[in-house]
Legacy VTK file of the C-alpha trace (Angstrom):
# vtk DataFile Version 3.0
C-alpha trace
ASCII
DATASET POLYDATA
POINTS 64 float
0.062 0.143 -0.337
1.363 3.482 -1.600
1.596 6.406 1.773
-1.077 9.284 1.021
0.476 12.789 2.126
-1.047 16.031 1.920
-0.645 18.417 -1.357
-1.543 21.273 -2.873
-5.470 21.808 -3.876
-5.719 23.628 -6.888
-9.737 23.811 -7.053
-12.076 23.077 -4.533
-16.205 22.956 -4.978
-18.769 21.770 -2.952
-21.122 18.751 -4.518
-23.252 18.449 -1.377
-24.204 19.447 1.667
-21.414 17.275 3.033
-19.069 16.281 0.131
-16.416 18.073 -1.407
-14.819 18.065 -4.687
-10.478 18.961 -4.607
-8.567 19.022 -8.101
-5.095 18.618 -6.436
-1.358 19.869 -8.054
-1.040 16.571 -9.767
-3.825 16.630 -11.565
-5.547 13.772 -9.118
-9.085 14.328 -7.488
-9.788 14.048 -4.133
-13.741 13.420 -3.081
-13.904 13.911 0.828
-17.190 13.733 3.293
-18.670 12.211 6.082
-21.133 9.755 3.937
-19.196 6.809 2.280
-21.622 5.651 0.562
-22.222 9.497 -0.806
-18.565 9.554 -2.255
-18.349 6.169 -3.704
-21.587 7.048 -5.777
-19.836 10.219 -6.846
-16.894 8.667 -7.262
-18.682 6.889 -10.278
-18.832 9.618 -12.089
-14.605 10.345 -12.902
-12.698 7.651 -14.140
-9.688 6.469 -13.207
-7.867 4.571 -10.020
-9.546 4.741 -7.050
-7.687 5.139 -2.959
-9.686 5.466 0.152
-8.700 6.830 3.130
-10.478 8.119 5.674
-8.807 10.575 9.164
-11.052 11.813 11.841
-14.784 10.487 10.729
-13.802 12.042 7.187
-13.480 9.509 4.041
-11.664 10.387 1.265
-11.828 8.779 -2.195
-8.548 9.539 -3.926
-8.673 9.275 -8.213
-5.982 9.297 -10.518
LINES 1 65
64 0 1 2 3 4 5 6 7 8 9 10 11 12 13 14 15 16 17 18 19 20 21 22 23 24 25 26 27 28 29 30 31 32 33 34 35 36 37 38 39 40 41 42 43 44 45 46 47 48 49 50 51 52 53 54 55 56 57 58 59 60 61 62 63
């Protein structure tokens, strides 16, 4: 498993009340939110390789 580090966020927008889209400097996408099911559903709209992570009740899906 590859270690995920914090990266510079280039663009941020809200997808819903509890979910956020972030484009990272390396061109990958990070979806963050409190509802894992909602994030999994939103991730289907973006093609690419998926990695998941959670930190302090926040779920994160990285798409590259």
